[in-house]
N, C-alpha and C positions, 0 to 999 in steps of 0.2 A: 913127331906127334909132341907136342908139348902138352904133358900130362904131371898134375900134381907134382909141381917142381918144388912147392913149399916156401917157395921165395916170392917176394912182391916184384910184380911183371915189371911195373915202373919205378925207376930209381927217385926217390924223394929228391935228389939234388937236381933231379930235370923237371921234376913237378915243381919245387921252388922256382927255379929258374924260367919257368915257363911265362912268370909275371912280367918279368923284364922284356919290354920290346911291345908290352900289351897298348895297343892303340884305343884309347879310353874314346875318341872322335871316332872312329871307324863304325860304331852301329847306328849312330845317328847319321853319319854320311849315308851309308848303306840304306836309308830310309829314300833316298832323294836321287841318289847317283847311279844309274844303271851299268855304269862301268866296273862297278864293283861287283865281283863274284860273292854271290851269298847261297849256302848250302843249308839247308833243313832237313834234319832227320828227327823221328818219332818212334818212341819205343812204345809200345801200347802195354801195359798193363793189366791184371786181372787179379782177382781176388788180394792178396796182399800185396804184389808186385807194384810199385810205381810207374806212372806213365812219363815219359820223361821226352822232353824236345830241346833240341840244341841246335841254334843257329851259328855257323862258322862264316867268317867274311874273309876275303882276301882283296887286297888292291893291287897287288903284283904276282899274283898265282903262287906264290912261294910261301911267304908268311902266312898263314892261318889264326885268326883271332876269335874266340868264343864273344859273340856281341848278343845272344840270349840265351837264356835258362829258363824252363819250366818243369818244374816235377812236382808231382801230387798223386795221391792214393785214393781209390774206392770212390770213383767220380763219374757219372751216368755218361753214355756217349754223346748224348747232346751236350754237354759240357766239353767234353774232349774235343768233339768237333770245334766246337765255338773257340776254345784254345788256338786251335790249328789252325782254324782260318785266322785269330788275330795276329799270330806272329808271321804268317803267310802274307797277309795284308801290309804288314807293318814292313816286309821287304817284298816287293812285288817284283822283282827279278829272279826271286831264289826258285833254285832248285828244291821241290819239297818230297820228301821221302816219308812213306809210311811203313813200318814194319806190318807185313801181309799174312804174319804166321799166325794161322787160327783166328784169334778175337780182333785181329785188325782189319780181315779183310770184310766184314759186314760195316765198320766205321769208313773203310774206304768207301765204299759203295754208296754211304750216305752224303759224302764230302762232296758235294754238286758246285760247290761255289769256289772249291778249291780245285787245281790241278795240282793231283799226286802222283807220284810213280811210287808202285808197291816195290819193298823189294823183301825177299825171304831170307832169314838168316840160317845158315846151314854150319855144321861143325866148321867146313874149310872155310867159309866167310869168315866166319866170328875169328879164327885163329889171325885170317889174315888182317882183317880189321884192328886187330889188336896187335899184331905185329907193326902196321901202319902207323898206328899212335905212337906205339913205343920209339920208332924210328923219327917221327915228327919231333918228341919229345927230347931225344937224343941229340938230334940235329939244332934244336932250337929253333923251330919253324912252326911250333903249336904254343900260339900266346893264351894264356888263361888269367882270368883277372881272380887271383885265388881268394882276395878277401870277399869277393862277391858270389861267388859259387861254392860254398863249403861242403855240400853235399857231394858235388863234383869232385872236388880235390880230395875228400874223405876217402871217396870208393876208390879212387887212381892209386892213393896210397896203401891201401890194403889188399888190392886186386890180385889174386894168385891164378895160375892157368886152372886149377880146379877150384873152379868159383861155385859149386853146388851148394854151399851153405854161405856163401858171403851175398850181402845186400850190393848189387852191381848194375842194379837198372841204369845209372848214368853212364857207366862206362861203356 
């Protein structure tokens, strides 16, 4: 169990290096090329938490590139649904996942125009996801346009295992 290490989970050097190799054309190509794998995930915020959507694409199934990112706070469900639909329609071959923990369930039920797969974050799945991100960054196979997504980069830089008092919606 990785709890309260007091140290950043993601190495600053790995985050900085993630910009190297980022393919600036992949997002545009993913809009029309069905052979490019696209994964979209949404964390639905409530109250002061941000709602965050991120799209990752790969044309080789090894290197993943952040190609789209949306982050906002205190937006009504119809607008959240519209933003999910907009990103999903931009990448028609994408697998779309929406967190179904509590507040996401009614949103998923109302997303009739977008096929989504609900997912539930548990303590175990959260640790596994964080470790996967950590490994991808260490291996240099997760590429992030660090200049274009400062909120994501900032949250990665300060993320600690004990995240109760951190803004960590993008991670």
